[in-house]
Backbone as a ProteinNet text record, in pm:
[ID]
protein_1_A
[PRIMARY]
XXXXXXXXXXXXXXXXXXXXXXXXXXXXXXXXXXXXXXXXXXXXXXXXXXXXXXXXXXXXXXXXXXXXXXXXXXXXXXXXXXXXXXXXXXXXXXXXXXXXXXXXXXXXXXXXXXXXXXXXXXXXXXXXXXXXXXXXXXXXXXXXXXXXXXXXXXXXXXXXXXXXXXXXXXXXXXXXXXXXXXXXXXXXXXXXXXXXXXXXXXXXXXXXXXXXXXXXXXXXXXXXXXXXXXXXXXXXXXXXXXX
[TERTIARY]
2475.7	2356.6	2236.1	2154.4	2045.6	1929.8	1872.9	1760.7	1650.4	1570.5	1453.5	1329.1	1222.7	1081.3	991.6	966.8	881.3	740.4	650.4	498.5	459.4	423.7	408.1	257.8	200.5	55.8	39	-48.5	-71	-174	-189.7	-287.2	-416.6	-473.8	-594.6	-578.9	-677.8	-688.6	-591.4	-503.2	-417.7	-445.8	-385.8	-373.3	-231.2	-199.6	-81.1	26	-24.1	71.4	138.6	88	163.9	295.5	334.2	451.9	549.5	510.2	591.3	741.3	758.5	903.6	987.8	924.3	991	1013.4	919	934.7	1056.1	1062.2	1173.1	1290.3	1297.9	1435.5	1472.6	1375.7	1406.9	1459.1	1393.4	1424.4	1576.4	1609.9	1735.3	1861.1	1798.5	1896.9	1907.7	1828.1	1845.2	1735.7	1632.1	1519.7	1407.2	1299.2	1171.5	1078.2	980.5	882.2	758.5	641.8	520.8	410.3	316.1	234.9	84.2	9.7	-123.8	-205.7	-327.3	-410.9	-534.9	-561.3	-661.7	-798	-906.3	-1027.9	-1094.5	-1172	-1242.6	-1157.5	-1029.9	-948.8	-926.3	-902.6	-873	-996.4	-993.5	-1087.6	-1226.6	-1239.8	-1366.9	-1406.1	-1343.8	-1358.7	-1501.8	-1560.6	-1688.6	-1634.4	-1690	-1646.6	-1708.9	-1797.1	-1873.9	-1776.4	-1679.6	-1591.4	-1570.1	-1517.6	-1500.6	-1352.5	-1312.4	-1166.3	-1118.8	-1220.9	-1176.9	-1137.2	-1203	-1159.4	-1030.3	-996	-847.6	-755.3	-780.6	-703.5	-688.8	-801.2	-789.5	-708.9	-714.8	-636	-484.1	-443	-292.5	-248.3	-343.9	-305.5	-286.5	-362	-354.7	-218.8	-184.5	-70.9	59.4	42.9	167.9	175.4	68.8	67	116.5	77.4	126.2	269.9	348	489.1	535.8	479.4	517.1	612.4	734.9	822.9	904.3	893.6	975.8	937.3	1035.3	1003.9	980	863.3	816.6	844	884.8	893.5	760.7	679.9	528.9	540.9	514.8	532	370.4	355.2	218.2	237.7	186.8	182.3	47.3	59.4	-58.3	-180.2	-294.5	-393	-346.3	-252	-192.7	-126.4	-70.5	-13.3	-118.6	-236.2	-353.2	-378.2	-368.9	-394.4	-311.1	-164.7	-64.2	-55.5	-89.9	-89	-204.5	-319.6	-426	-403.9	-336.9	-308.5	-203	-98.6	15	-26.8	-125.1	-169.2	-188	-250.2	-279.7	-165.8	-53.3	54.2	181.2	193.1	318.7	424.6	382.3	473.3	555.8	491.9	560.9	641.9	636.3	693.3	825.4	917.8	1053.5	1040.8	966.6	956.3	832.8	779.2	669.1	743.5	709	759.5	643.1	622.9	522.9	596.1	525.7	571.1	461.8	499.8	397.1	260.8	242.2	133.7	17.1	-93	-211.7	-198.5	-176.7	-180.8	-294.9	-409.5	-526	-494.9	-569.4	-574.2	-674.9	-668.4	-771.8	-918.3	-1012.9	-1137.4	-1162.1	-1048.4	-1068.5	-1098.7	-1174.5	-1197.1	-1090.7	-1061.5	-965.1	-1004.7	-1130	-1192.3	-1158	-1159.5	-1134.7	-997.5	-894.4	-769.8	-697.8	-794.2	-748.1	-803.7	-751	-803.1	-949.9	-1021.4	-1177.3	-1222.8	-1179.8	-1236.4	-1232.4	-1118.3	-1107.4	-1212.7	-1230	-1329.5	-1463	-1519.9	-1634.9	-1654.4	-1554.3	-1549	-1586.9	-1500.4	-1507.8	-1635.2	-1699.4	-1828.6	-1933.4	-1921	-2009.9	-1988.3	-1872.6	-1841.6	-1892	-1871.2	-1916.4	-2087	-2138	-2283.6	-2334.7	-2265.4	-2312	-2266.2	-2180.5	-2130.2	-2230.9	-2219.4	-2328.4	-2299	-2155.2	-2115.8	-2049.4	-2077.3	-2024.2	-1873	-1811.3	-1675.9	-1633.6	-1492.3	-1426.3	-1329.3	-1354.3	-1265.1	-1160.5	-1032.8	-914.4	-930.5	-960.8	-949.3	-813.5	-811.3	-685.5	-602.8	-673.9	-596.9	-518.2	-591	-534.7	-420.5	-448.4	-340.1	-209.8	-243.1	-119.4	-42.3	-118.2	-58.9	-6.5	-97.9	-62.6	25.4	-29	35.2	151.8	172.2	276.8	335.9	351.6	375.4	526.9	618.1	744.4	766.9	660.3	664.4	636.6	703.9	676.9	530.2	469.6	326.6	308.7	398.3	380.2	357.3	452.7	438	312.1	283.4	159.6	23.6	30.9	-81.7	-86.7	30.2	50.5	-10.9	27	-2.7	-145.9	-199.6	-336.5	-427.3	-396.1	-467.1	-467.9	-380.9	-385.1	-454.5	-512.3	-600.7	-720.4	-779.3	-915.4	-1007.7	-1131.7	-1208.7	-1176.7	-1197.1	-1157	-1285.3	-1310.7	-1429	-1422.5	-1556.1	-1554.6	-1588.8	-1639.3	-1661.8	-1545.3	-1433.8	-1315.2	-1269.3	-1285.9	-1233.6	-1336.9	-1462.2	-1566.8	-1613.7	-1535.1	-1558.2	-1444.7	-1480.7	-1373.5	-1273.9	-1147.8	-1050.2	-1022	-1019.1	-992.2	-842.7	-779.6	-629.6	-598.5	-663.1	-632.7	-519.2	-429.2	-321.8	-183.2	-209.6	-104.1	16.5	-18.8	64.8	174.2	114.2	195.7	280.2	260.3	338.7	474.6	568.5	699.8	762.3	715.5	759.2	827.7	965	1030.3	960.4	966.8	896.2	992.6	968.2	1031.3	925.3	972.4	893.6	971.5	920.9	992.2	908.9	983.4	939.1	949.9	848.4	866.1	881.6	998.5	1020.8	939.7	915.8	828.4	679.5	652.5	496.5	406	303	197.1	72.8	49.8	-76.4	-171.9	-123.2	-191.4	-102	-159.4	-82.4	10	122.3	212.6	126.2	174.9	114.7	35.9	-62.7	-134.9	-168.3	-217.4	-264.5	-151.7	-37.6	72	91.1	142.4	165.7	285.5	389.7	511.3	525.3	536.4	549.9	431	312.3	196.1	180.5	188.3	179	307.2	425.1	534.6	537.2	479	465.7	380.1	296.9	189.9	264.9	374.2	436.7	531.1	555.5	647.9	786.2	868.5	999.8	1019	1074.2	1048.3	1198.4	1235.2	1358.4	1291.3	1368	1327.9	1417.9	1368.1	1440	1368.4	1454.9	1387.9	1424.8	1327.3	1342.5	1294	1389.7	1351.6	1254.3	1123	1015	890.5	790.9	653.2	567.5	437	361.8	365.1	370.7	370.6	505	600	738.6	743.3	667.8	673.9	669.8	610	603.9	709	736.2	833.9	973.8	992.8	1134.5	1145.2	1103.8	1097.5	1242.6	1351.7	1487.3	1511.1	1490.1	1519.1	1424.8	1297.7	1217.8	1265.4	1307.8	1346.4	1464	1555.9	1691.6	1634.4	1537.2	1486.5	1430.2	1354.9	1294.1	1400.5	1506.7	1616.2	1679.9	1697.7	1751.2	1656.4	1539.5	1423	1421.7	1449.7	1422.6	1546.9	1671.4	1784.1	1791.8	1871.8	1882.6	1950.1
729.7	783	722.7	822.3	784.5	703.8	604	531.2	627.8	563.5	655.3	584	652.1	584.7	565	433.5	409.9	375.2	430.4	384	325.7	192.4	120.4	83.9	130.5	104.7	18	-87.2	-214.3	-170.7	-267	-249.4	-358.8	-354.6	-434.4	-579.9	-638.7	-774	-799.6	-703.8	-722.7	-658.2	-683.7	-596.9	-562.9	-503.5	-451.1	-566.7	-685.6	-802.1	-833.1	-777.8	-813.7	-762.6	-658.6	-585.4	-655.7	-755.3	-818.3	-833	-919.2	-946.1	-832.3	-732.9	-617.3	-537.7	-525.9	-446.4	-486.6	-633.4	-690.7	-662.7	-667.6	-643.1	-468.5	-399.9	-259.8	-224.2	-307	-275.2	-342.2	-446.6	-507.7	-430.4	-322.9	-227.6	-114.7	-104.8	10.6	105.1	78.5	175.3	154.6	237.6	195.8	178.6	85.8	65.7	20.7	61.4	18.7	22.1	-70.6	-93.4	-100	8.7	0.8	-78.7	-124.7	-198.6	-109.2	-79.5	0.2	-48.2	39.2	17.5	-74	-178.6	-267.8	-390.7	-387.7	-501.6	-582.5	-717.8	-816	-905.7	-1025.7	-1125.1	-1095.5	-1013.6	-990.2	-839.5	-767.6	-631.6	-585.5	-470.4	-422.2	-355.1	-415	-374.9	-238.5	-197.6	-72.3	68.9	72.6	190.7	253.7	380.3	447.4	501.9	539.8	591.4	692.2	774.7	883.7	817.6	706.9	628.3	586.6	532.4	501.2	604.8	710	837.1	866.3	881	933	823.9	700.9	597.2	619.5	649.7	675.2	808.7	911	1031.3	1004.9	943.7	911.1	828	727.3	644.4	742.3	832.1	924.3	1015.3	1073.8	1154.9	1076.6	939.6	871.4	852.3	893.5	887.3	994.2	1094	1209.4	1309.8	1338.8	1425.9	1365.5	1226.6	1166	1210	1225.6	1253	1115.7	1105.9	990.1	958.2	839	801.8	719	762	713.1	643	511.4	414.3	356.9	345.5	292.6	188.8	83.8	-39.8	-42.7	-32	-71.2	20.7	-22.3	72.1	175.2	106.9	211.8	319.5	317.9	443.7	550.9	516.7	617.5	682.2	588.9	639.6	722.3	689.5	778.1	910.7	909.6	1042.9	1126.9	1083.3	1153.4	1197.2	1103.7	1148.5	1255	1255.4	1341.6	1493.1	1531.2	1679.3	1714.6	1624.4	1664.4	1637.7	1574.2	1551.2	1580.8	1673	1708	1748.9	1815.8	1881.3	1762.6	1643.3	1536.4	1428.1	1460.1	1361.3	1408.6	1292.5	1307.8	1279.5	1174	1135.5	1039.2	1043.7	950.1	837.2	726.4	617.2	532.7	501.9	449.7	312	194.8	73	7.8	-12.9	-66.8	-11.3	121.4	194.7	216.6	241.9	306.6	458	544.9	691.2	756	780	854.2	999.5	1052.6	1203.4	1238.1	1388.4	1424.5	1403.5	1348.7	1318.3	1201.3	1131.8	996.8	885.4	790.3	667.8	559.2	489.5	383.1	287.1	247.2	141.2	201.2	321.8	389.3	386.9	348.7	342.3	199.4	98.1	-50.5	-99	-207.8	-250	-264.6	-228.6	-223	-353.9	-469.4	-602.6	-628.6	-592.1	-613.1	-529.6	-417.9	-328.1	-379.7	-440.5	-503.5	-624.4	-707.6	-820.5	-789.7	-678.2	-630	-582.9	-494	-433.3	-556	-667.4	-778	-856.8	-873.9	-952.5	-877.9	-743.1	-666.6	-671.9	-677.7	-686.2	-811.2	-912.8	-1060	-1077.6	-1018.6	-1050.1	-991.5	-1049.3	-1010.9	-879.6	-836.8	-704.7	-614.5	-618.3	-534.8	-527.4	-644.3	-662.3	-759.4	-757.2	-828.8	-940.4	-1062.9	-1184.1	-1186.6	-1224.9	-1245.8	-1395.3	-1414.8	-1552.4	-1619.2	-1745.2	-1821.8	-1816.3	-1852.8	-1844.8	-1718.5	-1612.2	-1464.8	-1445.7	-1479.6	-1466.1	-1550.1	-1672.6	-1753.3	-1718.4	-1673.7	-1646.4	-1511	-1414.7	-1272.4	-1196.2	-1238.1	-1169	-1224.9	-1361.5	-1426.5	-1540.2	-1508.3	-1612.7	-1656.3	-1579.6	-1635.6	-1707.9	-1712.3	-1782.6	-1938.9	-2020.6	-2164.1	-2175.4	-2308.5	-2334.3	-2310	-2349.5	-2330.6	-2192.9	-2094.9	-1956	-1906.2	-1941.8	-1890.4	-1925.7	-2051.4	-2106.9	-2025.9	-2017.4	-1965.8	-1807.8	-1731.4	-1594.9	-1570	-1664.3	-1655.4	-1670.1	-1753.5	-1786	-1660	-1579.6	-1452.1	-1326	-1348	-1246.9	-1216.8	-1100	-1080.1	-1010.5	-1019.5	-949.5	-798.1	-749.1	-600.4	-517.8	-417.4	-336.3	-263.9	-265.5	-210.5	-54.1	7	138.5	223.6	188.2	283.1	292.7	183.7	183	233.7	255.4	312.4	449.6	504.9	667.8	740	876.2	956.7	992.5	997.1	1028.8	1173.1	1231.6	1384.2	1408.1	1462.3	1485.3	1612.3	1730.6	1845.5	1908.7	1890.9	1963.9	1878.1	1757.3	1653.9	1699.2	1742.8	1772.8	1878.9	1976.3	2087.6	2070.6	1942.8	1909	1920.6	1979.7	1986.8	1887.6	1759.4	1638.9	1546.8	1524.8	1433.5	1296.7	1245.2	1126.9	1026.7	897.8	789.6	686.6	613.9	506.5	376.5	267.3	140.3	64.8	32.4	-42	-203.1	-275.4	-416.3	-483.2	-519.5	-530.7	-638	-748.8	-855.6	-870.1	-741.6	-726.7	-741.4	-827	-850.8	-861.8	-797	-783.7	-701.4	-588.2	-544.2	-577.2	-618.3	-673	-570.6	-598.9	-517.6	-437.5	-324.8	-234.1	-120.2	-71.8	44.6	52.8	-56.7	-38.1	-76.7	-96.6	-142.5	-22.3	-59.6	38	140.2	72.8	155.3	155.8	269.7	394.5	478.4	424.8	510.9	592.3	522.8	596.6	660.1	627.5	692.7	836.6	850.9	960.4	1072.8	1012.7	1110.1	1169.5	1132.7	1176.8	1300.4	1347.1	1455.9	1409.4	1511.2	1472.7	1375.2	1260.4	1133.1	1040.6	1000.6	899.1	767.8	702.3	559.6	439.2	359.6	234.7	101.2	-0.7	-116.1	-234.2	-313.8	-440.3	-549.5	-653.5	-774.6	-871	-831.6	-898.4	-869.8	-952.9	-926.8	-839.1	-821.8	-727.9	-738.8	-865.7	-901.7	-911.5	-812.1	-819.1	-836.2	-780.8	-808.1	-943.5	-1034.1	-1181.6	-1256	-1226.1	-1301.9	-1260.7	-1121.6	-1072.1	-969.5	-1007	-903.9	-832.9	-915.6	-853.9	-751.9	-780.6	-698.5	-566.5	-588.4	-471	-384.5	-433.8	-362.2	-273.4	-337.8	-259	-152.9	-183.8	-90.8	27.3	-2.2	111	213.3	142	220.6	286.4	232.9	329.1	446.5	400.5	494.3	609.7	592.9	687	771.3	739	800.7	950.5	1028.3	1169.9	1193.6
1224.5	1193.2	1262.5	1310.1	1383.7	1291.3	1361.2	1277.1	1254.6	1152.7	1099.1	1160.9	1152.1	1192.7	1085.1	1043.1	935.3	996.7	926.6	945.1	805.2	817	700.4	683.4	561.7	544.9	443.7	469.7	391.9	283.1	180.7	72.1	97.4	-19.6	-9.4	35.3	111.4	160.7	257	309.1	426.8	554.2	655.4	774.9	804.8	912.2	950.2	955.8	995.6	1004.9	882	774.8	645.8	637.9	716.1	719	827.5	899.2	1018.7	980.9	869.1	833.6	795.2	722.6	684	810.7	903.5	1021.4	1098	1098.6	1187.3	1110.7	986.4	913.7	947.8	937	959.8	1097.2	1201.1	1350.5	1359.4	1292.9	1287.7	1251.1	1152	1088.8	1169.1	1272.8	1366.8	1368.1	1275.5	1253.8	1347.7	1359.4	1428.8	1306.7	1353.1	1238	1315.2	1270.6	1309.4	1178.6	1187.6	1073.7	1120.4	1115.2	1167.5	1067.8	1129.1	1042.8	1006	873.2	841.6	898.1	918.1	946.6	843.3	887.7	805.3	761.9	808.1	771.4	889.9	870.1	979.7	975.8	1028.1	1018.8	1065.8	1161.1	1240.7	1209.8	1124.2	1118.4	1048.6	1091.9	1030.4	883.5	781.5	648.8	608	689.1	650.7	682.8	615.1	635.2	494.4	487.3	367.4	365.2	252.9	237.2	324.6	378.7	479.6	614.7	625.9	767.4	750.2	625.9	624.2	639.4	573	595.9	738.3	800	965.1	1032.4	996.3	1067.3	1050.3	931.2	899.2	969.5	959	1037.4	1183.7	1226.8	1384.5	1406.5	1324.9	1343.2	1340.6	1236.5	1234.9	1352.3	1400.2	1526.8	1639.7	1651.3	1760.7	1769.8	1673.5	1653.8	1733.9	1776.3	1863.7	1776.5	1833.2	1781.1	1666.7	1642.7	1546.7	1403.3	1324.6	1193	1112.9	1041.4	979.9	831.6	806.4	672.1	656	574.1	568.5	429.4	450.5	320.4	301.7	178.3	126.3	27.8	38.7	-57.7	-128.8	-258.3	-335.1	-308.1	-264.2	-217.4	-121.4	-25.2	71.2	11.7	-115.2	-166.8	-186.2	-220.6	-227.1	-81.7	17.5	140.2	200.5	178.8	235.8	161.5	29.9	-39.8	11.3	35.3	79.2	228.5	318.1	455.2	459.4	368.8	381.4	388.5	343.9	336.5	485.4	563.6	689.1	800.5	763.8	849.8	781	690	612.2	708.5	811.2	904.5	989.5	975.7	1061.6	970	837.3	747.3	691.9	712	650	505.4	464.3	330.4	300.8	174.7	146.2	61.3	73.1	4.8	-46.9	-179.4	-254.4	-309	-258.5	-300.2	-393.4	-511.2	-628.6	-590.3	-595.1	-538.2	-651	-590.7	-674.6	-625.9	-733.2	-694.1	-785.4	-725.5	-802	-811.6	-903.1	-898.1	-805.6	-769.5	-674.8	-734.4	-660.7	-708.3	-779.7	-807.2	-894	-795.6	-827.8	-755.6	-792.3	-688.3	-718.5	-826	-823.2	-915.3	-1069.8	-1068.5	-1211.1	-1264.5	-1172.8	-1215.4	-1220.7	-1216.7	-1228.7	-1361.2	-1408.8	-1538.5	-1534.7	-1653.9	-1659.2	-1621.3	-1665.7	-1651.6	-1507.9	-1435.4	-1294.2	-1222.2	-1263.2	-1197.5	-1203.4	-1323.7	-1334.8	-1257	-1237.4	-1135.7	-990.9	-977.8	-828.2	-789.1	-877.5	-850.3	-843.3	-926.6	-914.1	-787.2	-758.1	-636.2	-509.6	-499.5	-386.7	-374.3	-499.7	-487.7	-448	-472.5	-432.3	-292.1	-235.3	-99.3	7.4	137.6	238.6	310.3	285.1	346.3	257.3	137.7	17.1	41.2	29	28	-80.7	-96.9	-215.1	-155.5	-197	-162.1	-267.5	-221.8	-318.5	-361.9	-498.6	-548.4	-533.9	-502.3	-483.9	-622.8	-728.8	-851.3	-872.5	-859.3	-876.6	-786.5	-662.4	-570.2	-611	-640.7	-673.4	-802.8	-901.3	-1024.8	-1034.1	-993.5	-1027.5	-913.7	-789.8	-674.2	-607.9	-603.8	-540.3	-632.1	-756.4	-851	-843.3	-771.3	-756.8	-620.2	-547.3	-416.6	-436.7	-348.9	-362.2	-303.9	-310.2	-282.9	-133.4	-57.7	87.4	126.4	82.9	116.7	62	-61.8	-129.4	-46.3	4.3	80.5	223.5	274.2	405.5	410.4	309.4	293.8	239.2	161.6	128.1	253.5	344.7	460.8	553.4	533.5	613.5	551.5	429.9	373.6	433.5	420.6	476.3	365.3	377.9	268.2	271.3	146	137.7	124.4	204.2	199.1	47.9	1.4	-143.4	-137.8	-30.9	-34.3	-54.8	-0.6	-14.2	-155.1	-236.6	-378.7	-464.6	-419	-506.2	-476.8	-388.6	-350.2	-397.5	-437.8	-483.9	-385.3	-412.4	-317.1	-332.4	-202.7	-202.4	-150.8	-240.7	-205.2	-294.3	-265.3	-359.5	-361.5	-239.9	-209.3	-233.8	-277.5	-273.9	-369.3	-478.4	-593.9	-532.5	-458.6	-411.4	-280	-226.8	-104.7	-134.5	-32.1	-38.4	45.2	33.1	120.6	7.5	32.9	-56.6	-79	-205.2	-237.7	-303	-278.2	-338.5	-394.1	-500.7	-555.3	-560.3	-501	-509.1	-611.6	-714.5	-836.5	-806.7	-786	-786.4	-925.7	-953.9	-1106	-1174.1	-1111.5	-1154.8	-1120.8	-1084.5	-1042.7	-1162.4	-1161.2	-1253.5	-1192.1	-1085.9	-1033.1	-1129.6	-1184.4	-1298.4	-1432.8	-1530	-1638.2	-1707	-1758.5	-1819.4	-1934.4	-1959.3	-2060.8	-2001.3	-2062.1	-2036.3	-1883.4	-1827.6	-1698	-1570.1	-1619.8	-1519.8	-1411.7	-1291.4	-1202.9	-1249.5	-1302.6	-1349.5	-1494.4	-1560.2	-1506.9	-1478.3	-1498	-1490.2	-1360.3	-1250.5	-1106.9	-1082.6	-1109.8	-1092.4	-1154.7	-1271.4	-1349.5	-1278.6	-1182.7	-1108.6	-990.9	-959.3	-828.4	-834.2	-964	-971	-953.8	-895.6	-875.5	-765.7	-792.3	-722.7	-740.6	-626.6	-632	-682.8	-753.8	-802	-747.4	-678.7	-630.8	-667.3	-723.7	-780.4	-691.5	-689	-603.2	-689.4	-691.6	-764	-694.8	-715.8	-649.9	-718.6	-687.1	-728.5	-659.6	-666.9	-606.9	-438.1	-403.2	-252.6	-194.4	-229	-188.7	-40.1	52.4	188.3	232.3	152.6	179.5	113.4	-7.9	-105	-85.1	-53.9	-37	59.6	191	296.5	336.6	317.9	342.4	232.9	109	-3.3	11.4	44.4	43	154.9	267	377.7	332.9	250.1	214.2	108.8	24.7	-79.9	4.4	114	189.9	255.6	302	363.9	245.8	140	34.9	-6	-20.7	-47.8	38.4	171.4	277.9	309.9	260.2	302.9	250.9	308.9	274.5	137.6
[MASK]
+++++++++++++++++++++++++++++++++++++++++++++++++++++++++++++++++++++++++++++++++++++++++++++++++++++++++++++++++++++++++++++++++++++++++++++++++++++++++++++++++++++++++++++++++++++++++++++++++++++++++++++++++++++++++++++++++++++++++++++++++++

């Protein structure tokens, strides 16, 4: 069986390098993988970007794959980005894969689909920052995002994070045709994810239910599975992408 071509879209506070270990595992299994960095991300990036800039970057990354049919993967905030981008590149997609994603409705703001207390903190943090951005607090990273990691891995991955532009999460997301797209979809549920607390605001099944007919794959990991369980996440992506 010929290998597939994965385009991996990161979430908040990351850059494309967050996918390095997963990309290596996918390539070792015979697949192609590339992971673009969204505008406004990285240590020296201009944070003055909007959600449409994210979408344009992902559309360009898919088109750079040429004739290859792409498995387009989005993690966390990246789930919203790939959903919005899919309308523009549906002809090039083999499947959409959502990993612990945020999936807004058309016209919804990302800040409106996160827990209200977090939304208030984010807005205040952005207003107090010099460039309208959000910093990830260490205690939140350690306890909520990489709780299953040892301290060394938690510290190493925290050092790789970058400020998150606030504009993209505070603007309405335009994806009017997403629900009608005839692109197969898969959802990877990170079973020990507590980045959003269990209950009303948790990722699953809230955002899974917004995807319509969808394959469900589970991985025993928290929200940052690309750091804490990259081999398992790569296997889950392969299962999610198979015919």
